[in-house]
Phi, psi and omega in degrees: 000127177262157178231162179265151178233139178243154177295134180265132180274336193233143185292148175244118180053059181291177180297346178291332184276150179303143182302324183295337181269346185293319179301312179294328178293315180294324178295316178297314182296317181298321180297308184286331178295321178298313179296320179297317180296324177297312181298330184266002184276116182287348183268359179253134179294157180300319180298317180290325176302312180297321178298312181296317181293319178296324177296330180290340176302326179297325183284346179302326181293347178275353179273126182293319182229151174088023182300311182298320181292322177295322178296319177297320179295320177296325176297321178295321181290325174296321179295324177301327182285323190258343184235121184244000180222151179232127188291319185203180183298320181298321179293322177294321178295324177298321176295317181296332177295335176265323189268340187234309184306322182301333181294310178296320180296321177300314181295321179294316179296317183297327182265012174084015178280179181234181187291347178298335181272355185294314185304308178292327177295316178302317181296318179296315181297320177297319179299317179297319180299314184288327173303315177298321178299317180294316179301321187257016189300321179291313180297318180300319181288315185291322186264334186233358186052040182246130183231119178263349177293125184302136184298325181291329176291318178300314182296320182298326182264002179073027179255154176239164181296334180299337178297340181286347179274352183284167180273353173206153184287135172289168179298323179293315179294324178300322178294323177296314180301319179294323177295319177296318179294329173300318177297321177296318177301321177297319177296319180292328173298317178295331183270000189298337180269006189301324181289342181260342183262344177281125188288326180283121187299319185288322176293323178299319177297315180298316179298321179294321177295319179293322176302316179296320177299318180298315179300317181295320181292323177298315178301319181293319181291340177287334185247351179242156185258114181292343176280334183279340181167169181300135176251100183226166171264142174296156180301315179299317181293319179297316180296315180298316180297316181298314182296315180299317178297316180297320180290336179276356180300135179302335180265010182287338183284000000 
């Protein structure tokens, strides 16, 4: 069985985190990445996708930490198989609580943090998830018939999902993308305190660096068309942005 791989915008267990924490983080990430790749593989039938993902529930017990978060992520991947449209922003946020928030919560738990840090972390993780949705909106529609852009936003601007199959965004679809990015900006505003509420200094730095990357990507997506080609940051720019963000963390001193 082959799986699909997508370009990652954000670091996983970067050099900022203690070496002792990298193995459990990589193990957790590899587990959920496998399930995600299954859900995103256009060559696997929906029934088989659900079968493979359900079988992975058994493997959750092999994870030392993060069982509850892994279970939530598996629920999100099952949802990816069975649900291809989202009515509105609230419905999309409910999906992000399963598909994105558990990653930040796992890292906070692993480094000894508490639930007080969850709200800004959840907002940051949701923002990252939706940034990926915007970047991949054309590919998701063409290969999986999956649309994360809220249906009410599309209807309000007079756009249809078929516009996602084009080689460039129509003016109506561009307005929808900008509305989604407005929502992402709101999430990033909610996440702005993430570097000060995470108790572990090194994780706080990493979160601040990722926050800076997210802001930079939103700016790029406002002026570039994800249907016309990949909208990514160059490695030098991404590294510079991440380092500057990490250094601006309130806990960097």
